[in-house]
C-alpha positions as CSV (number, residue, x, y, z in Angstrom):
1,M,0.0,0.0,0.0
2,C,1.2,3.5,-0.8
3,F,0.4,6.5,1.5
4,S,0.5,10.1,0.2
5,W,0.9,12.9,2.7
6,S,-1.0,16.1,1.9
7,R,-0.7,18.8,4.6
8,R,-4.0,20.5,5.6
9,V,-4.3,23.7,7.6
10,S,-7.8,24.4,8.8
11,V,-9.6,27.3,10.6
12,P,-13.3,27.9,11.3
13,S,-15.2,28.3,8.1
14,G,-17.4,31.3,7.2
15,T,-17.4,34.8,8.8
16,L,-17.2,35.0,12.5
17,V,-19.0,37.8,14.3
18,R,-18.0,38.9,17.8
19,V,-18.9,41.8,20.1
20,E,-16.6,44.6,21.2
21,G,-15.2,44.1,24.7
22,Q,-15.8,40.3,24.7
23,A,-13.2,37.6,24.7
24,L,-12.7,35.7,21.4
25,S,-10.6,32.8,20.2
26,L,-9.7,31.5,16.7
27,R,-8.7,27.8,16.4
28,C,-6.1,26.5,13.9
29,E,-5.2,22.9,13.3
30,V,-2.8,21.2,10.9
31,S,-3.2,17.5,9.9
32,D,-1.6,15.0,7.5
33,F,1.9,16.4,7.9
34,E,5.4,14.9,8.1
35,G,8.0,15.8,10.6
36,P,7.8,16.3,14.4
37,E,4.5,16.0,16.3
38,E,4.7,19.5,17.6
39,Q,4.2,22.0,14.7
40,D,4.7,25.8,14.8
41,F,2.1,28.4,13.7
42,D,2.1,32.1,12.6
43,W,-0.9,34.4,12.8
44,K,-1.3,37.4,10.5
45,A,-4.2,39.9,9.8
46,T,-5.1,41.6,6.6
47,R,-7.1,44.8,6.4
48,G,-7.5,46.0,2.9
49,A,-4.1,45.9,1.3
50,Q,-2.1,45.9,4.6
51,T,-1.0,42.7,6.3
52,V,0.5,42.8,9.8
53,N,2.2,40.1,11.8
54,I,0.3,39.2,15.1
55,I,2.0,36.4,17.0
56,S,4.0,33.2,16.5
57,T,4.6,30.1,18.5
58,W,8.3,30.0,17.8
59,E,9.5,33.5,17.0
60,P,9.1,36.0,19.9
61,S,10.0,39.0,17.7
62,F,7.3,38.1,15.2
63,P,4.6,40.7,16.3
64,E,4.4,44.1,14.6
65,Q,5.6,47.0,16.7
66,A,2.0,48.4,17.0
67,L,0.8,45.0,18.5
68,R,3.7,44.2,20.9
69,G,2.1,46.0,23.8
70,R,-1.1,44.0,23.5
71,V,1.0,40.8,23.2
72,L,3.2,41.6,26.2
73,S,0.1,42.5,28.4
74,G,-1.6,39.2,27.4
75,D,-4.5,40.9,25.6
76,I,-3.4,38.9,22.5
77,S,-1.9,35.4,23.1
78,V,-1.6,32.1,21.4
79,H,-2.3,28.9,23.4
80,R,-1.3,25.4,22.3
81,L,-4.1,22.9,22.7
82,G,-2.0,20.0,21.3
83,G,1.0,19.4,19.2
84,S,-0.9,20.3,16.0
85,V,-3.7,22.6,17.4
86,V,-3.4,26.2,18.7
87,E,-5.8,29.0,19.6
88,L,-5.4,32.7,18.9
89,R,-7.0,34.5,21.9
90,I,-8.0,38.1,22.3
91,R,-9.0,39.0,25.8
92,E,-11.0,42.2,24.9
93,A,-12.0,42.4,21.3
94,R,-11.9,45.8,19.5
95,V,-13.8,46.9,16.4
96,T,-10.4,47.6,14.8
97,D,-9.7,43.8,15.2
98,S,-12.0,43.1,12.3
99,A,-9.9,41.6,9.5
100,T,-9.0,38.5,7.6
101,Y,-6.8,36.3,9.8
102,T,-4.3,33.9,8.3
103,C,-2.9,30.9,10.1
104,S,0.2,29.5,8.4
105,T,2.6,26.7,9.3
106,P,6.3,26.3,8.3
107,S,6.9,23.3,6.2
108,T,8.4,20.1,7.7
109,D,7.4,17.9,4.9
110,A,9.7,16.2,2.4
111,T,7.6,17.4,-0.5
112,M,5.2,20.4,-0.8
113,R,1.7,19.0,-0.9
114,G,-1.6,20.4,0.4
115,N,-2.1,23.9,1.9
116,Y,0.2,25.5,4.4
117,D,-2.1,28.4,5.5
118,S,-5.8,29.1,5.8
119,D,-7.9,32.3,6.2
120,V,-10.9,33.2,8.4
121,Q,-13.0,36.4,8.3
122,L,-13.6,38.1,11.7
123,R,-16.1,40.9,12.2
124,V,-16.2,42.7,15.6
125,I,-19.4,44.8,16.1
126,P,-20.0,47.5,18.6
127,N,-21.6,46.6,21.9
128,T,-25.1,48.2,21.6
129,L,-27.2,45.6,23.6
130,S,-29.0,47.2,26.5
131,L,-31.8,46.1,29.0
132,A,-34.4,48.3,30.7
133,P,-36.8,46.1,32.7
134,Q,-39.9,47.4,34.5
135,V,-40.3,46.7,38.2
136,P,-43.2,44.3,38.7
137,V,-45.9,44.8,41.4
138,N,-44.2,43.9,44.7
139,L,-47.3,42.3,46.4
140,V,-49.7,40.0,44.5
141,T,-52.7,38.2,45.9
142,E,-52.8,34.5,45.4
143,G,-54.7,33.7,42.2
144,R,-54.0,37.1,40.5
145,S,-51.6,37.7,37.6
146,I,-47.9,38.7,37.6
147,R,-46.7,40.8,34.7
148,L,-43.0,40.8,33.9
149,H,-42.0,43.5,31.3
150,C,-38.5,43.8,29.8
151,N,-37.3,46.2,27.2
152,V,-34.3,45.1,25.0
153,S,-32.6,47.3,22.4
154,Q,-29.7,46.9,20.0
155,N,-28.5,48.3,16.7
156,F,-29.5,46.2,13.8
157,T,-26.7,44.0,12.5
158,D,-27.0,41.5,9.8
159,G,-26.5,37.9,11.1
160,I,-27.2,38.8,14.7
161,Y,-30.2,37.3,16.5
162,L,-31.7,38.0,19.9
163,S,-33.2,35.9,22.8
164,V,-34.9,36.9,26.0
165,T,-35.2,34.7,29.1
166,W,-37.2,35.3,32.3
167,S,-35.9,33.6,35.5
168,I,-36.8,33.4,39.2
169,K,-34.5,33.1,42.2
170,K,-35.8,32.0,45.5
171,G,-33.5,32.9,48.5
172,E,-30.2,31.1,48.1
173,V,-31.6,28.4,45.7
174,L,-30.1,28.4,42.2
175,Q,-31.9,30.4,39.5
176,E,-34.6,28.6,37.5
177,D,-35.8,29.6,34.0
178,L,-39.4,30.3,33.3
179,L,-39.4,30.9,29.5
180,T,-37.0,31.8,26.7
181,F,-38.0,33.5,23.5
182,G,-35.6,33.2,20.5
183,P,-33.1,33.2,19.0
184,D,-35.0,31.6,16.1
185,M,-38.5,32.9,17.1
186,G,-39.1,29.7,19.1
187,V,-40.2,29.4,22.7
188,T,-38.4,27.2,25.3
189,V,-40.2,26.6,28.7
190,G,-38.6,25.6,31.9
191,S,-39.3,22.1,33.2
192,S,-41.1,23.4,36.3
193,F,-43.4,25.7,34.2
194,S,-44.2,23.4,31.2
195,R,-47.5,22.4,32.7
196,R,-48.6,26.0,33.3
197,Y,-47.6,27.0,29.8
198,A,-49.5,24.1,28.3
199,E,-52.6,25.0,30.4
200,D,-52.3,28.6,29.2
201,E,-51.4,30.0,32.6
202,M,-48.3,31.6,31.2
203,H,-48.5,34.0,28.2
204,L,-45.8,35.7,26.1
205,H,-46.6,39.1,24.6
206,L,-44.5,41.1,22.1
207,D,-45.9,44.6,22.7
208,S,-43.7,46.5,20.2
209,E,-40.2,46.3,18.7
210,G,-37.9,45.6,21.6
211,S,-40.6,45.3,24.2
212,Y,-41.2,41.8,25.7
213,S,-43.7,40.8,28.4
214,L,-44.5,37.6,30.3
215,M,-47.8,37.1,32.1
216,L,-48.2,34.5,34.9
217,S,-51.9,33.8,35.7
218,G,-53.2,32.2,38.8
219,A,-50.2,33.2,41.1
220,V,-49.4,30.8,43.9
221,P,-47.1,31.2,46.9
222,A,-44.4,29.2,45.0
223,D,-44.2,32.1,42.5
224,Q,-42.8,34.5,44.9
225,G,-39.1,35.4,44.6
226,M,-36.7,37.6,42.7
227,Y,-37.3,37.8,38.9
228,V,-34.5,38.3,36.4
229,C,-34.5,39.2,32.7
230,T,-31.6,38.1,30.5
231,A,-30.9,39.1,26.9
232,R,-28.4,37.2,24.7
233,Q,-27.1,37.8,21.2
234,W,-26.5,34.9,18.9
235,T,-25.0,34.2,15.5
236,R,-24.9,31.1,13.2
237,E,-21.5,29.3,12.9
238,Q,-21.2,26.1,10.9
239,G,-24.9,25.4,11.2
240,D,-25.1,25.8,15.0
241,W,-26.1,28.7,17.3
242,K,-23.2,30.6,18.8
243,K,-23.8,32.9,21.8
244,I,-21.6,36.0,21.5
245,Q,-23.0,38.2,24.3
246,E,-25.2,38.1,27.4
247,K,-26.6,40.8,29.7
248,T,-28.8,40.3,32.8
249,A,-30.9,42.8,34.8
250,V,-32.8,42.2,38.0
251,M,-36.5,43.1,37.7
252,G,-37.5,43.0,41.4
253,D,-39.0,40.8,44.2
254,V,-42.5,39.6,44.1
255,T,-44.4,38.4,47.2
256,V,-47.5,36.3,46.8
257,I,-50.1,36.8,49.6
258,P,-51.8,33.4,50.2
259,T,-55.5,33.3,50.6
260,G,-55.8,29.7,51.7
261,G,-55.5,28.2,55.2
262,D,-51.8,27.3,55.1
263,R,-50.7,30.7,56.5
264,C,-49.7,28.9,59.7
265,F,-47.7,26.3,57.7
266,S,-44.3,25.9,59.2
267,V,-41.3,23.5,58.8
268,V,-39.1,22.3,61.7
269,F,-35.7,20.8,61.2
270,V,-35.0,17.8,63.5
271,L,-31.7,16.1,63.9
272,C,-32.0,12.4,64.4
273,V,-30.3,10.6,67.2
274,C,-28.2,8.9,64.5
275,V,-25.3,11.4,64.4
276,S,-21.9,10.6,63.0
277,Q,-19.4,10.3,65.9
278,Y,-16.6,8.8,63.8
279,P,-15.7,9.1,60.1
280,G,-17.7,6.5,58.2
281,D,-20.7,6.4,60.5
282,P,-24.2,7.3,59.2
283,T,-25.9,10.6,59.7
284,E,-29.7,11.1,59.5
285,L,-31.6,14.4,59.2
286,V,-35.4,14.7,59.6
287,C,-37.5,17.5,58.1
288,Q,-40.9,17.7,59.8
289,V,-44.0,19.8,59.1
290,R,-46.2,21.4,61.8
291,N,-49.4,23.4,61.8
292,I,-51.0,21.7,58.8
293,S,-54.6,21.5,60.2
294,H,-55.8,23.9,57.5
295,L,-54.5,21.8,54.6
296,R,-57.3,20.2,52.6
297,G,-56.7,17.7,49.8
298,E,-53.1,18.8,49.3
299,R,-50.0,16.6,49.1
300,L,-46.5,17.4,50.5
301,G,-43.1,17.1,48.8
302,V,-39.6,17.8,49.9
303,S,-36.3,19.2,48.5
304,W,-32.9,18.8,50.3
305,F,-30.0,21.3,49.9
306,Y,-26.4,21.4,50.9
307,S,-24.0,24.3,51.1
308,S,-20.4,24.8,52.4
309,S,-18.8,28.0,53.5
310,T,-17.4,28.8,50.0
311,N,-20.0,27.3,47.6
312,E,-23.6,28.1,46.5
313,P,-26.3,25.8,47.8
314,L,-26.5,22.5,45.9
315,A,-29.7,20.5,45.3
316,I,-29.3,17.0,46.8
317,A,-32.6,15.5,45.8
318,S,-36.3,16.3,45.7
319,M,-39.5,14.3,46.1
320,D,-42.7,15.3,44.3
321,A,-46.4,14.8,45.3
322,N,-46.4,11.2,43.9
323,G,-43.2,10.3,45.8
324,A,-41.0,10.3,42.7
325,L,-37.4,11.0,43.6
326,M,-35.3,13.4,41.4
327,P,-31.6,13.4,42.4
328,G,-29.4,16.5,42.0
329,E,-26.8,16.5,39.3
330,K,-23.8,16.2,41.6
331,Y,-25.4,13.6,43.9
332,Q,-27.0,11.4,41.3
333,S,-24.3,8.7,41.5
334,S,-24.3,8.6,45.3
335,I,-28.1,8.2,45.4
336,E,-28.0,5.5,42.8
337,A,-25.3,3.7,44.8
338,G,-27.4,3.9,48.0
339,L,-24.9,6.1,49.8
340,I,-27.6,8.9,50.2
341,V,-31.2,7.9,50.9
342,V,-34.2,10.3,50.8
343,S,-37.5,8.8,52.2
344,R,-40.8,9.7,53.7
345,V,-40.9,8.3,57.3
346,E,-44.3,9.7,58.1
347,P,-47.0,11.7,56.2
348,I,-45.5,14.9,57.6
349,A,-41.8,13.9,58.0
350,F,-39.0,13.3,55.5
351,K,-35.6,11.9,56.2
352,L,-32.2,12.4,54.6
353,R,-29.6,9.6,55.4
354,L,-25.9,9.8,54.7
355,L,-24.6,6.2,54.9
356,H,-20.9,7.1,55.4
357,T,-20.2,10.5,56.7
358,T,-16.8,12.0,55.9
359,N,-15.2,15.4,56.2
360,V,-16.5,16.5,52.8
361,D,-20.0,16.1,54.1
362,A,-19.6,18.7,56.8
363,G,-21.6,21.9,56.0
364,E,-25.0,23.4,56.2
365,Y,-28.2,21.5,55.3
366,A,-31.7,22.8,54.6
367,C,-35.0,21.3,53.5
368,S,-37.9,22.8,51.6
369,I,-41.4,21.5,52.0
370,T,-43.7,22.0,48.9
371,T,-47.5,21.7,48.7
372,W,-49.1,20.3,45.6
373,T,-52.7,20.8,44.5
374,T,-54.8,19.3,41.7
375,T,-55.7,21.3,38.6
376,H,-58.9,21.1,36.5
377,Q,-57.2,18.5,34.3
378,G,-56.5,16.3,37.3
379,T,-52.7,16.9,37.4
380,W,-50.7,18.0,40.3
381,R,-49.1,21.4,40.5
382,K,-46.8,23.1,43.1
383,S,-48.8,25.6,45.1
384,S,-46.4,26.7,47.9
385,D,-42.9,26.4,49.1
386,H,-41.7,26.6,52.7
387,R,-38.0,26.6,53.4
388,S,-36.5,25.6,56.8
389,R,-33.6,27.1,58.6
390,T,-30.2,25.8,57.9
391,L,-28.6,23.2,60.2
392,K,-24.9,22.8,60.5
393,V,-23.5,19.3,60.4
394,S,-19.9,18.7,61.5
395,L,-17.8,15.8,62.6
396,P,-16.5,15.6,66.2
397,S,-13.7,18.0,67.0
398,K,-11.4,15.2,67.9
399,S,-10.1,14.0,64.5
400,P,-9.1,10.4,64.2
401,G,-5.4,9.5,64.6
402,L,-3.1,6.6,64.4
403,S,0.3,6.3,66.1
404,V,2.7,3.5,65.3
405,V,5.6,2.3,67.4
406,A,8.3,-0.1,66.0
407,R,10.6,-2.0,68.2
408,T,13.3,-4.7,67.8
409,V,12.2,-8.2,68.8
410,R,15.4,-10.1,67.7
411,Q,18.6,-8.3,66.8
412,A,20.8,-9.8,64.1
413,I,24.3,-10.2,65.3
414,S,26.0,-11.5,62.1
415,S,25.4,-12.5,58.6
416,G,23.0,-15.4,58.3
417,S,21.2,-14.7,61.5
418,T,17.5,-13.7,61.9
419,F,16.1,-10.2,62.4
420,E,12.6,-9.5,63.8
421,M,10.8,-6.2,64.3
422,S,7.2,-5.6,65.6
423,C,4.9,-2.8,64.6
424,Q,2.3,-1.8,67.3
425,A,-0.6,0.5,66.1
426,R,-2.4,2.7,68.6
427,P,-5.6,4.2,67.1
428,K,-7.3,7.3,68.5
429,N,-10.9,8.3,68.0
430,L,-11.6,5.4,65.6
431,K,-14.7,3.2,65.9
432,E,-14.6,-0.5,66.4
433,G,-14.3,-2.7,63.4
434,V,-11.8,-0.7,61.3
435,A,-9.3,-2.9,59.4
436,L,-5.5,-2.2,59.5
437,S,-2.9,-2.6,56.8
438,V,0.9,-2.4,57.2
439,L,3.8,-1.5,54.9
440,I,7.5,-2.2,55.7
441,S,10.0,0.2,54.2
442,M,13.8,0.3,54.4
443,Q,16.5,3.0,54.0
444,E,20.2,2.2,53.5
445,G,21.3,5.3,55.2
446,V,20.1,8.7,56.6
447,G,18.8,10.8,53.8
448,S,18.9,8.0,51.2
449,P,15.7,7.1,49.4
450,S,13.5,4.4,50.9
451,H,12.1,1.4,49.1
452,K,9.2,-0.8,50.0
453,L,9.8,-4.4,51.1
454,A,6.6,-6.1,52.1
455,S,3.0,-5.3,53.0
456,I,-0.3,-6.8,54.4
457,S,-3.5,-5.5,52.9
458,P,-6.7,-4.9,55.0
459,D,-7.8,-8.3,53.7
460,L,-4.6,-9.8,55.4
461,V,-3.0,-10.6,52.0
462,F,0.8,-10.7,52.1
463,K,2.8,-9.1,49.2
464,V,6.5,-8.6,48.4
465,E,6.5,-5.0,47.2
466,D,9.9,-4.4,45.7
467,Q,10.6,-6.5,42.5
468,H,14.3,-6.7,43.5
469,E,13.3,-8.5,46.7
470,H,11.4,-11.4,45.0
471,S,14.7,-13.4,45.2
472,K,14.4,-13.2,49.0
473,Q,10.7,-14.0,49.1
474,D,11.4,-17.1,51.2
475,S,13.4,-15.2,53.7
476,L,10.9,-12.3,54.2
477,S,7.7,-12.7,56.3
478,L,5.1,-10.4,57.7
479,V,2.3,-11.6,59.9
480,K,-0.4,-10.2,62.1
481,T,0.3,-11.3,65.7
482,G,-2.4,-9.3,67.5
483,R,-5.4,-7.1,67.0
484,E,-3.2,-4.1,66.3
485,E,0.3,-5.6,66.1
486,F,2.4,-7.0,63.2
487,L,5.7,-8.9,63.1
488,F,8.3,-8.5,60.4
489,R,11.1,-11.1,60.0
490,I,14.2,-11.5,57.8
491,R,15.9,-14.9,57.9
492,G,19.6,-15.2,57.0
493,V,20.4,-11.4,56.9
494,Q,23.1,-10.3,54.5
495,A,25.3,-7.2,54.4
496,T,22.9,-5.7,51.9
497,D,20.1,-5.8,54.5
498,R,21.8,-3.4,56.8
499,G,19.8,-0.1,57.1
500,F,16.8,1.6,58.8
501,Y,13.4,-0.1,58.9
502,S,10.0,1.5,59.5
503,C,6.3,0.7,59.4
504,E,3.4,2.5,57.9
505,V,-0.1,1.5,59.2
506,V,-3.3,2.6,57.5
507,A,-6.9,2.3,59.0
508,W,-9.6,1.4,56.5
509,I,-13.4,1.1,56.5
510,M,-15.6,-1.0,54.1
511,Q,-18.1,0.7,51.8
512,N,-20.8,-1.0,49.7
513,G,-19.5,-4.3,51.0
514,S,-16.5,-4.4,48.6
515,N,-14.6,-1.0,48.5
516,W,-12.0,-0.1,51.2
517,V,-11.9,3.6,52.0
518,E,-8.8,5.0,53.8
519,V,-9.6,6.8,57.1
520,V,-6.2,7.7,58.6
521,K,-2.6,6.5,58.5
522,G,0.5,6.8,60.7
523,D,4.3,6.2,60.4
524,S,6.5,4.6,63.0
525,N,10.0,5.4,64.2
526,K,13.0,3.8,62.5
527,I,14.8,0.7,63.7
528,Q,18.4,0.2,62.6
529,L,19.6,-3.2,61.5
530,T,23.4,-3.4,61.9
531,F,26.0,-6.1,62.7
532,E,29.7,-6.5,62.6
533,H,30.9,-7.6,59.1
534,K,33.5,-10.4,59.6
535,R,33.5,-11.4,56.0
536,P,36.5,-11.1,53.6
537,I,36.9,-7.9,51.7
538,F,36.8,-8.4,47.9
539,D,38.4,-6.3,45.2
540,L,38.4,-6.3,41.4
541,S,41.2,-5.5,38.9
542,I,41.3,-5.5,35.1
543,N,44.2,-6.8,33.1
544,V,44.2,-5.9,29.4
545,F,47.0,-7.1,27.0
546,T,46.6,-4.1,24.7
547,T,44.4,-1.0,24.7
548,S,44.9,-0.1,21.0
549,V,43.8,-2.5,18.3
550,L,43.1,-2.6,14.6
551,P,39.7,-3.4,13.2
552,W,38.8,-7.1,13.0
553,E,41.3,-8.0,15.7
554,T,40.4,-9.8,18.9
555,V,40.7,-8.1,22.3
556,K,41.1,-10.0,25.6
557,M,40.3,-8.5,29.0
558,E,40.7,-10.2,32.3
559,C,38.6,-9.4,35.4
560,I,40.5,-10.7,38.5
561,V,38.8,-11.0,41.9
562,S,41.1,-10.7,44.9
563,V,40.4,-11.2,48.6
564,L,41.8,-8.7,51.0
565,G,42.2,-9.0,54.8
566,T,42.2,-12.4,56.6
567,P,39.5,-14.6,55.1
568,T,38.1,-17.3,57.3
569,N,37.4,-19.9,54.7
570,T,37.1,-18.9,51.0
571,G,37.6,-22.2,49.3
572,K,36.0,-23.1,46.0
573,C,33.0,-24.6,47.7
574,D,32.4,-21.6,50.0
575,V,32.5,-18.6,47.6
576,A,31.0,-17.9,44.2
577,Y,30.9,-14.8,42.0
578,E,28.4,-13.1,39.7
579,I,30.3,-11.3,37.1
580,R,29.0,-8.5,34.7
581,W,31.0,-6.7,32.0
582,Y,29.9,-3.2,30.9
583,Q,30.9,-0.8,28.1
584,S,30.5,2.9,28.7
585,W,30.6,5.9,26.2
586,G,30.2,8.5,29.0
587,S,28.9,9.0,32.5
588,D,25.2,8.4,31.4
589,T,25.5,5.7,28.7
590,V,26.4,2.2,30.1
591,T,25.6,-1.0,28.2
592,L,25.7,-4.5,29.7
593,L,27.8,-6.8,27.4
594,A,27.7,-10.1,29.1
595,S,27.1,-11.7,32.6
596,M,27.9,-14.9,34.3
597,D,25.8,-16.0,37.4
598,R,27.3,-17.9,40.3
599,W,26.4,-21.2,38.7
600,G,28.4,-20.4,35.5
601,V,25.5,-19.6,33.2
602,V,26.5,-16.9,30.7
603,K,24.1,-14.4,29.2
604,K,25.0,-12.0,26.4
605,S,23.1,-8.8,25.4
606,P,22.0,-8.5,21.7
607,R,24.4,-6.6,19.5
608,N,23.7,-4.7,16.3
609,D,27.2,-4.7,14.7
610,S,29.4,-7.4,13.2
611,S,31.6,-7.8,16.3
612,D,30.9,-10.4,19.0
613,C,31.9,-11.0,22.6
614,S,32.3,-14.1,24.8
615,L,32.8,-14.5,28.6
616,E,34.7,-17.4,30.1
617,R,36.1,-18.4,33.5
618,L,39.8,-19.4,33.4
619,R,40.1,-19.8,37.2
620,A,37.9,-19.5,40.2
621,E,38.8,-15.8,40.5
622,M,39.6,-14.9,36.8
623,F,37.0,-14.1,34.2
624,V,37.9,-13.2,30.6
625,L,36.0,-11.1,28.2
626,N,36.9,-11.6,24.5
627,I,35.7,-9.2,21.8
628,H,36.0,-10.8,18.4
629,G,36.2,-8.8,15.2
630,T,36.4,-5.4,16.8
631,Q,34.8,-2.4,15.1
632,E,34.9,1.3,15.7
633,S,31.7,1.0,17.8
634,D,33.7,-1.1,20.3
635,A,35.9,1.8,21.3
636,G,35.1,3.1,24.8
637,E,35.5,2.4,28.5
638,Y,35.2,-1.1,29.9
639,F,34.7,-2.2,33.5
640,C,33.4,-5.3,35.4
641,T,31.4,-5.7,38.6
642,A,31.2,-8.7,40.9
643,S,28.7,-9.9,43.4
644,P,30.3,-12.3,45.9
645,W,28.2,-15.1,47.5
646,M,29.4,-16.7,50.7
647,R,28.2,-20.0,52.1
648,S,28.1,-20.4,55.9
649,T,30.1,-23.3,57.0
650,T,27.7,-23.9,59.9
651,T,24.3,-23.4,58.4
652,G,25.1,-24.0,54.7
653,V,23.1,-20.8,53.8
654,W,24.3,-18.7,50.9
655,S,24.5,-14.9,51.5
656,R,25.2,-12.2,49.1
657,E,28.0,-9.7,49.9
658,L,28.3,-6.1,48.8
659,D,28.9,-5.5,45.1
660,V,32.4,-4.4,44.0
661,T,33.3,-2.5,40.8
662,S,36.6,-2.4,39.0
663,K,38.4,0.6,37.5
664,R,37.7,1.5,33.9
665,V,40.0,0.9,31.0
666,F,39.7,2.6,27.6
667,L,39.9,0.6,24.4
668,H,41.0,2.5,21.2
669,V,40.3,1.0,17.8
670,K,42.8,2.4,15.3
671,F,42.0,3.0,11.7
672,A,45.5,2.6,10.0
673,F,45.2,4.1,6.5
674,W,48.4,2.5,5.0
675,D,47.8,-0.8,6.6
676,S,44.2,-0.9,5.2
677,M,45.3,0.3,1.7
678,K,48.7,-1.4,1.0
679,F,47.2,-4.7,0.1
680,P,44.6,-3.3,-2.3
681,L,47.3,-1.1,-3.9
682,L,49.7,-4.0,-4.3
683,Y,47.0,-6.2,-5.8
684,G,46.0,-3.4,-8.1
685,A,49.6,-2.8,-9.3
686,C,50.2,-6.5,-10.0
687,A,46.9,-6.8,-11.8
688,S,47.7,-3.7,-13.9
689,L,51.2,-5.1,-14.8
690,F,49.8,-8.5,-15.7
691,V,47.1,-7.0,-17.9
692,G,49.7,-4.7,-19.7
693,L,52.1,-7.6,-20.5
694,F,49.3,-9.8,-21.6
695,S,48.1,-7.0,-23.9
696,L,51.6,-6.5,-25.4
697,I,52.2,-10.2,-26.1
698,L,48.7,-10.6,-27.6
699,G,49.4,-7.6,-29.8
700,L,52.7,-9.1,-31.1
701,I,51.1,-12.4,-31.8
702,C,48.3,-10.8,-33.7
703,A,50.7,-8.7,-35.7
704,Q,52.8,-11.8,-36.8
705,C,49.8,-14.0,-37.6
706,C,47.2,-11.7,-38.9
707,L,49.2,-8.9,-40.8
708,R,51.8,-11.1,-42.7
709,D,52.3,-10.3,-46.6
710,T,51.6,-13.5,-48.6
711,T,51.6,-12.1,-52.2
712,H,54.3,-13.3,-54.8
713,S,56.8,-10.7,-56.0
714,P,57.9,-11.4,-59.7
715,R,61.5,-11.7,-60.5
716,S,63.0,-8.7,-62.2
717,R,63.7,-9.0,-65.9
718,V,66.7,-6.6,-65.8
719,K,69.9,-8.1,-66.9
720,L,72.4,-9.1,-64.4
721,M,74.9,-6.4,-63.5
722,D,78.5,-7.0,-63.3
723,L,79.7,-9.0,-60.4
724,E,81.9,-6.2,-59.2
725,I,78.9,-3.9,-59.1
726,D,76.9,-6.6,-57.2
């Protein structure tokens, strides 16, 4: 299959219309390109015959002098949304920003195909939208009408459409839309008012050009609140509506005077005895209605709200006259999972239950009791709304805590002995039934990074954490020895095990029967594992016969292990070595060439060149690396490392000593010009001489055989001359 690249630079199609003083953005994307994933972009603007440079992603000095102030202040900026997508952003658009904008990309392709720039027309119009609402009647008797009048004006601009929205805000509850007219001459009704609009209890009137009125018939106490008028300007972009400006004006408060018998209707907030004393415990809140003796044939519903000290009130859930539950957007998943339950416990009492209370649930809660009455069509409609006072819910001031103490149970005195450490957890302000997990960590020295060794989960599952410790899985153990106590053990300690050990204990609670949730955790003190090292001291040295070789020659390097000090018993049966050879081209580039484990098994790393290497053991302490057919890529520094393993003469247990590293030697691969050229020159000269002689002999033979004169010359008829003359 053949693939053809064709670069494509794209910007929004059509003419874009924006309003003066508003923020705007122009998106530019390049696709089907060759080269790096991150592409660069240049933005230019053309007004008439003049083109100016705006901003670039790779050249800081790209903007024109007249625009540099806006670029430095951040009014004009370019933001990268991806390697091949950017946005040109203008914080406050100006009418003078109207122009044709060109987005171009420098070429990174092998061949020039496709387009490398694209244009988009931008038109910035003056901000002429204004609102002048009329203040509605402040007091309206129940059953009468509420008239909401809003004047909207703007200068006519081709391609600009208008919409008007009426909304109501009740106390601290979020704003709710009644009706929206436009932008395509259509009407959109809010979900809570769709029934009233269908029953012709809400009318829209267009009195004159720019004058809009909304009439609410049959006012009920639930209609009281602050009414707001919002005007928006829209334009069409790629077949969709695009909002380019919005302005809002407060019309005023409206109070509906009830005429029924529920004037004495009141709501009381009652805190149930089920209060969270510890994190994870349930909390129950009860909203109860009093003084409802005058209610006739009406049903009750409830809405629950939550607010923190920094956020607006959020709707948790609501229950209508038929008992249908409608969860809030943020709490829908929690309600579906059963973590939050809203129920009716009595005809006049409603309960909110938080299954597991955490710190994020602390805040203020409120309930709102609504009454529902039947209409002439037999449907239910909301007639009144009574909000309770807020109730503050907080966890106990004593926050949960967990202290952990580590102590040495058995101290290791030498290599091969056993080390034991206990971890004792001491919970504070935690309820019964929490599960504990523990993690054991180790540091080789003060300030050095720590690495995880082993852990036990809340389900009491043991796990070796560090992948480098899996070889010691049989020697590591971690068990729970008490209700809040754990025991960590290392059998057959080695010199590499010396360091500082600590415990991390975490308290967990179970949610939904399967999910563990962390409550609190604590770290212990550090326990030092140290013992006198009576083992031999090992050293490495390298012996190289030559450090400068010609290509295709073989190099031999010896790695010799020597024992310093006074070894106790280092016979062949009691010591073994793991050997590794490395090649280095610098401090950061090190390559493993070959390795031999303590059983003599050799492993070689894959190579990409024509040279090869081999590793062999000549004696118990001598390991030889051979590089066959050296190439220029084999030049560099070489060194070896050894991991000694000692076997205890008493227990027979093998223990690994500290790794040792040799010094580095540098191998130079010479490129001898005369040595590489003398044989080709000699062969060429001999071949030229042979060809020349062969050509000469062949020519003589051809001349004698092929050019000989074979015609007969007649004898002369002239009389013989005198002998003397002859």
